[in-house]
C-alpha positions as CSV (number, residue, x, y, z in Angstrom):
1,M,-44.1,-13.2,18.6
2,N,-42.4,-12.4,22.0
3,T,-40.0,-9.9,22.4
4,G,-37.3,-12.1,22.3
5,H,-38.2,-13.6,19.1
6,K,-38.7,-10.3,17.7
7,M,-35.2,-9.9,19.2
8,Q,-33.8,-12.5,17.0
9,T,-35.7,-11.7,14.0
10,C,-34.1,-8.0,14.3
11,I,-30.6,-9.3,14.4
12,A,-31.2,-11.7,11.4
13,S,-32.1,-8.8,9.2
14,V,-29.1,-7.0,10.2
15,A,-26.8,-9.9,10.0
16,A,-28.6,-10.7,6.2
17,S,-28.2,-6.9,5.4
18,F,-24.6,-6.8,6.4
19,V,-24.1,-10.3,4.2
20,A,-26.1,-8.6,1.5
21,G,-23.2,-5.4,1.7
22,A,-20.3,-8.2,1.4
23,M,-22.0,-9.8,-1.9
24,L,-22.4,-5.9,-3.4
25,C,-19.3,-5.8,-2.8
26,T,-17.8,-8.6,-4.2
27,F,-20.2,-7.9,-7.3
28,A,-19.0,-4.2,-7.3
29,S,-15.6,-5.7,-8.0
30,S,-16.4,-8.2,-10.3
31,V,-18.4,-5.3,-12.6
32,S,-15.1,-3.1,-12.3
33,A,-13.0,-5.9,-13.5
34,Q,-15.3,-6.2,-16.4
35,A,-15.4,-2.7,-17.3
36,G,-12.5,-2.2,-19.0
37,K,-14.5,-2.7,-22.2
38,T,-14.2,0.2,-24.3
39,L,-17.1,2.1,-26.3
40,P,-17.2,1.5,-30.0
41,G,-15.0,4.3,-31.5
42,A,-13.4,5.2,-28.2
43,H,-9.5,5.6,-28.1
44,V,-7.3,3.4,-26.6
45,D,-3.7,4.5,-25.2
46,P,-1.2,1.6,-25.5
47,I,0.7,3.4,-23.3
48,S,-1.5,4.5,-20.1
49,F,-3.9,2.2,-18.6
50,R,-6.6,3.1,-20.7
51,A,-6.6,-0.5,-21.7
52,P,-9.7,-3.3,-22.6
53,N,-8.6,-5.0,-19.7
54,P,-6.5,-3.2,-16.8
55,A,-5.9,-6.8,-15.5
56,E,-3.5,-7.7,-18.4
57,Q,-1.5,-4.5,-17.0
58,F,-0.7,-5.0,-13.4
59,K,0.0,-8.2,-14.0
60,D,3.2,-6.8,-15.0
61,I,3.5,-4.9,-12.2
62,Y,5.4,-6.5,-9.0
63,I,8.9,-7.2,-8.0
64,E,10.9,-10.0,-9.6
65,Q,13.5,-11.6,-8.0
66,K,16.8,-11.5,-9.2
67,L,19.0,-13.1,-6.7
68,D,22.7,-12.9,-7.3
69,N,21.8,-10.5,-10.5
70,Q,24.5,-7.6,-11.2
71,V,23.6,-3.8,-11.0
72,S,25.8,-1.8,-13.1
73,L,28.0,0.3,-10.9
74,D,28.7,3.0,-13.3
75,L,24.9,4.1,-13.7
76,K,25.1,7.5,-12.7
77,F,22.7,9.7,-10.6
78,N,22.4,13.3,-9.0
79,D,22.8,13.4,-5.0
80,E,20.9,16.3,-3.4
81,N,23.1,19.1,-4.5
82,G,22.5,18.1,-8.4
83,V,26.3,16.3,-8.5
84,P,26.7,13.4,-10.6
85,H,28.3,10.6,-8.9
86,T,28.2,6.7,-10.0
87,L,26.6,4.3,-7.9
88,R,30.2,2.8,-7.0
89,E,30.8,6.4,-5.7
90,Y,27.6,5.8,-3.6
91,I,28.1,2.0,-2.3
92,Q,32.0,2.6,-1.2
93,D,32.2,-1.2,-1.2
94,K,29.5,-1.1,1.3
95,P,26.4,-3.4,1.7
96,V,23.3,-1.3,0.3
97,V,19.6,-1.1,1.2
98,L,17.9,0.3,-1.9
99,G,14.5,1.6,-2.2
100,L,13.4,2.6,-5.7
101,V,10.5,5.4,-4.9
102,Y,9.2,8.6,-6.3
103,Y,9.8,11.6,-3.9
104,E,5.6,13.1,-5.4
105,C,4.1,9.3,-4.8
106,P,0.7,10.5,-3.0
107,N,0.7,6.5,-1.6
108,V,3.2,4.0,-0.4
109,C,6.1,5.4,-1.3
110,S,6.4,7.8,1.8
111,V,5.0,4.4,3.9
112,I,8.3,2.6,2.5
113,L,10.3,5.5,3.3
114,N,9.1,5.7,6.8
115,A,9.5,1.8,7.4
116,M,13.0,2.2,6.0
117,L,13.6,5.6,8.3
118,V,12.1,3.3,11.4
119,A,14.4,0.4,10.9
120,F,17.4,2.2,10.3
121,D,16.8,4.0,13.5
122,A,15.9,1.6,16.0
123,S,17.8,0.5,19.2
124,A,17.4,-3.2,17.5
125,M,19.6,-1.8,14.4
126,N,22.9,-2.9,15.8
127,L,24.8,-2.3,12.5
128,K,25.6,1.4,12.1
129,L,24.5,3.7,9.1
130,G,27.6,5.2,6.7
131,E,30.0,2.9,8.3
132,D,28.5,-0.5,8.2
133,Y,26.2,-0.2,5.3
134,V,24.7,2.9,3.3
135,A,20.9,3.4,2.0
136,L,19.9,4.8,-1.5
137,A,16.4,6.0,-2.3
138,V,16.6,6.7,-6.2
139,S,13.5,8.4,-7.7
140,I,12.1,6.5,-11.0
141,D,10.8,9.9,-12.2
142,P,13.4,11.6,-14.6
143,T,11.3,14.8,-13.8
144,E,12.2,14.9,-9.9
145,T,14.6,17.4,-9.2
146,P,17.6,17.5,-6.8
147,A,16.0,20.0,-4.9
148,L,12.9,17.7,-4.7
149,A,15.2,15.2,-3.3
150,A,17.0,17.4,-0.9
151,E,13.6,18.9,0.8
152,K,12.6,14.8,0.9
153,K,16.0,14.3,2.8
154,K,15.3,17.2,5.0
155,N,12.4,16.1,6.4
156,Y,13.1,12.7,7.2
157,S,16.6,13.7,8.8
158,E,14.6,15.7,11.4
159,R,13.2,11.7,12.8
160,Y,16.4,10.4,12.6
161,H,18.7,10.5,15.7
162,R,22.0,8.2,15.6
163,E,25.2,9.1,13.8
164,G,25.6,8.5,9.7
165,W,22.8,10.6,8.3
166,D,24.3,12.5,5.9
167,N,26.6,10.4,3.6
168,G,24.5,7.4,5.3
169,F,20.9,8.1,3.4
170,R,21.3,9.2,0.2
171,F,18.2,10.5,-1.8
172,L,19.1,10.2,-6.0
173,T,17.3,11.5,-8.7
174,S,18.4,11.4,-12.7
175,T,17.5,12.7,-15.6
176,S,18.1,9.6,-17.6
177,E,15.2,7.4,-17.6
178,D,17.3,4.8,-19.3
179,D,20.0,4.8,-16.3
180,I,16.5,4.7,-13.9
181,R,15.2,1.7,-16.0
182,Q,18.7,-0.2,-16.2
183,L,18.9,-0.4,-12.4
184,A,15.4,-0.8,-12.3
185,D,15.6,-3.8,-14.7
186,A,18.6,-5.2,-12.7
187,V,16.5,-5.6,-9.0
188,G,13.5,-6.6,-11.1
189,Y,11.4,-3.7,-10.0
190,R,8.9,-3.0,-12.8
191,Y,6.9,-0.2,-13.2
192,Y,4.4,1.7,-15.5
193,Y,3.8,5.9,-15.6
194,D,0.3,6.2,-16.2
195,K,-0.3,9.8,-18.4
196,A,-3.9,9.8,-17.6
197,T,-3.4,10.2,-13.8
198,D,0.6,11.5,-13.6
199,Q,1.1,8.8,-11.2
200,Y,3.4,5.5,-11.1
201,A,2.0,1.9,-10.9
202,H,4.6,0.1,-9.0
203,A,4.7,-2.6,-6.2
204,S,6.2,-2.0,-2.7
205,G,9.5,-3.4,-1.4
206,I,13.5,-2.9,-1.0
207,M,16.2,-4.8,-2.1
208,V,19.8,-5.6,-0.1
209,L,22.9,-5.5,-2.5
210,T,26.3,-6.6,-2.1
211,P,29.2,-4.4,-2.1
212,D,29.9,-5.2,-5.6
213,G,26.2,-4.7,-6.7
214,K,24.6,-7.9,-7.0
215,V,21.6,-8.6,-5.2
216,S,21.8,-10.4,-2.6
217,S,18.3,-10.6,-1.0
218,Y,14.5,-8.6,-0.8
219,Y,12.3,-7.1,1.5
220,L,9.0,-7.2,0.2
221,G,5.9,-5.3,1.7
222,T,6.0,-1.9,4.2
223,E,7.2,-2.9,7.1
224,F,11.0,-3.7,7.8
225,L,11.9,-5.6,11.0
226,P,14.9,-4.0,12.3
227,K,16.6,-7.4,13.2
228,K,16.0,-9.2,9.7
229,L,17.0,-6.5,7.8
230,Q,19.8,-6.4,9.9
231,F,20.9,-10.0,9.1
232,A,20.1,-9.5,5.7
233,I,22.5,-6.1,5.5
234,A,25.3,-8.3,7.2
235,D,25.2,-11.2,4.9
236,A,25.4,-8.9,1.9
237,A,28.4,-7.6,3.2
238,E,29.9,-11.0,3.1
239,G,28.6,-11.7,-0.6
240,V,25.2,-14.3,0.7
241,I,23.0,-15.0,-1.7
242,G,19.9,-14.9,0.3
243,P,16.8,-17.0,-0.4
244,L,13.3,-16.3,-2.3
245,M,11.0,-14.4,-0.5
246,D,7.3,-15.4,-0.7
247,Q,5.7,-12.3,-3.2
248,L,3.4,-9.7,-2.1
249,V,1.9,-7.6,-4.5
250,M,1.0,-4.3,-3.0
251,L,0.3,-2.1,-6.1
252,C,0.2,1.9,-4.8
253,F,-3.6,2.8,-6.6
254,Q,-5.9,0.3,-8.4
255,Y,-7.3,1.5,-11.9
256,D,-11.0,2.2,-12.1
257,P,-11.7,1.8,-15.8
258,T,-15.2,3.7,-15.3
259,V,-13.4,6.6,-14.8
260,G,-9.9,6.3,-16.2
261,A,-8.6,6.5,-12.5
262,Y,-6.6,4.7,-9.3
263,G,-8.7,4.8,-6.2
264,F,-7.6,3.1,-2.4
265,Y,-9.4,0.3,-3.3
266,I,-9.1,-0.9,0.4
267,M,-10.1,2.3,1.6
268,N,-12.9,2.6,-0.4
269,A,-14.0,-0.9,0.6
270,L,-13.8,0.1,4.5
271,R,-15.8,3.0,4.2
272,L,-18.4,1.2,1.6
273,V,-18.3,-1.9,4.3
274,G,-18.3,1.0,7.5
275,G,-21.4,2.7,5.9
276,L,-23.3,-0.7,5.3
277,V,-22.5,-1.7,9.1
278,M,-24.2,1.8,9.9
279,L,-27.4,1.2,7.9
280,A,-28.0,-1.5,9.4
281,I,-27.9,-0.7,12.9
282,V,-30.2,2.1,12.1
283,I,-32.7,-0.1,10.3
284,F,-32.5,-2.3,13.5
285,W,-33.4,0.4,16.0
286,I,-36.7,1.2,13.2
287,V,-37.5,-1.6,13.4
288,M,-37.6,-2.0,17.3
289,W,-38.7,1.0,17.4
290,L,-41.3,0.6,15.3
291,Q,-42.2,-3.0,17.3
292,E,-42.4,-0.9,20.1
293,R,-45.0,1.3,18.6
294,N,-47.4,-1.1,17.3
295,K,-47.7,-3.3,20.4
296,P,-50.7,-3.3,21.4
297,K,-51.4,-1.8,25.2
298,Y,-53.4,-3.3,28.0
299,D,-56.0,-1.4,29.3
300,A,-58.0,-2.8,31.9
301,N,-61.2,-1.1,31.1
302,V,-61.5,-3.1,28.2
303,G,-59.9,-6.3,29.6
304,G,-58.5,-8.5,27.5
305,T,-55.1,-10.2,28.6
306,P,-52.9,-8.4,30.0
307,P,-49.1,-8.2,29.2
308,A,-46.7,-10.5,31.6
309,G,-46.3,-9.1,34.7
310,V,-49.3,-7.2,35.4
311,Q,-52.0,-8.1,37.4
312,P,-55.8,-7.9,36.1
313,G,-57.3,-5.0,37.7
314,A,-54.4,-3.1,38.2
315,G,-53.8,0.2,36.7
């Protein structure tokens, strides 16, 4: 077998290993989806995600687009100083960019807040925060305190370079789970609290409200283009109700029914594929080294057919 053919064989082996790894990932995902069956006698908590089929719980975690739906402006939320105000007092007849998050979220909530800050702070955003519109970050966790909201706001204020921050971007909390639920339901924001992990499962996105509290548009995902958001805010200021957006479901975490916890499924998949690639490379070089080691060496004193490029009798 010549060297070129050996090289092709080795490359084919690497490719086969990679394909096998990808198939393994798919198989593992399939097994994980089926692993939700509980053992005989096991207790199933109907509130948390410890259920026979976690997918049944996840199907309800998304942002239902309720365009033109009215938000109650009489709902009360505490500001960063712990003073309660109605939503009407925060809005003050301005369009609103609303982000439902929770401040101790270990995953996508910080990404959403970062994206809001970047969009508001961008030079492409011609509207002025606090003057042309207001932004509200509302915690969905009734146990979070105004002090935590104030700390979160302070951390973000150090990265904002324009005017209008103090009264323009408010970080709100409430001890009333009923008020939080009413707001979330009004804008179609569905979430669940899982006791087993002490985390909230929720999708990612923000909403734009008209000055009178009607849902004008949605911006789903974790990146908000300043110019596009500006147009949405301007439309909301005029009372315009926008079109439906393509549904993009990006969950904060993925449920692992084998351990009753959540994990970064994208990161885990990347780690697995990366590990398989490294393994394939190692196998490739080991095969090449073994082939070189086992290659018969030409000895002019013994005879035989010399390798290509070697003259008989040389050596």
